[in-house]
N, C-alpha and C positions, 0 to 999 in steps of 0.2 A: 526434207527426206534425206536420210543418210545412206541410202542404198539398201536399207533393210526392207524386206517386202512385207513383214508382218507387224512391225512396230513403227510408230511415229513418235519421235521424242518431242516432248513439250515441257518447257520450263516456265514456271510461274514464280515470280518473286526473285529473290537473290539466289546466289549459288549456295551449295551445301556448306555450312560452316565447318571449320576444322575441329571444333570441339563443342561439347554440350549436347543435349538431347536433340534429336531430329527424327522426323518420320519421312520415309520415302515410300510412296504409294504407287501402285500400278493397277490399271484395269486388268482383271484376271482373264487373260486370253489363253494362256498355256502355262500350267504350274511350273514345269521344268524350264521353259524358256524365260518366263518371268524372272526366275531366280538368277539366271545368268545375266540377263539384261540389267537388272537392278544391281547385281553384284559389281558390275563394271561402271556403274554410275558415279561412284566415289571410292577413293582408296580407304575410307573409314571402315572399321569392322562393322558387320551387319548381322542381325538375327532375323530370321523369317518366322512367320506364324504358320502353323499347319493344323488342320482339323484333328482334334483329339483321337477319333477312332482309327486314324492311320497308324497311331502308335501301338495299336493292339497287335499288329502284324510284325513279327520279329525282324524281318529283313527291312521293311519300311522304317520301323522304329530305329534300327541301327543306323541307317542312312540319314534319317532326319536328325537324330540326336548328334550324330557325327558332324553334321553340317550346322549345328547350333540352333536348330529349329525349336520353337516354343509351342507346346500343344495348347490348342484353344478348344474348349468344350462348349458347344452351343446347346441351347435348350432342346433343339430337335435331336441331339445325340442321346438324350435320355439319361444323362449323368448328373 
């Protein structure tokens, strides 16, 4: 435990490589906090996935796109 009351950091395998593709995954506890915690996990640039319908709201769309989020459209979204 690193003193965080909401997250427990777990590392499986090697550290994050300096280059090349890599996936950094988290159990989805809190969308905003997840992004902050993952963003601090490596100095590499990161892009997050966000459900597509959130991009229909101008303010959310602006924030998500500004943060480099990629929209993901699920079957249940009807698109």
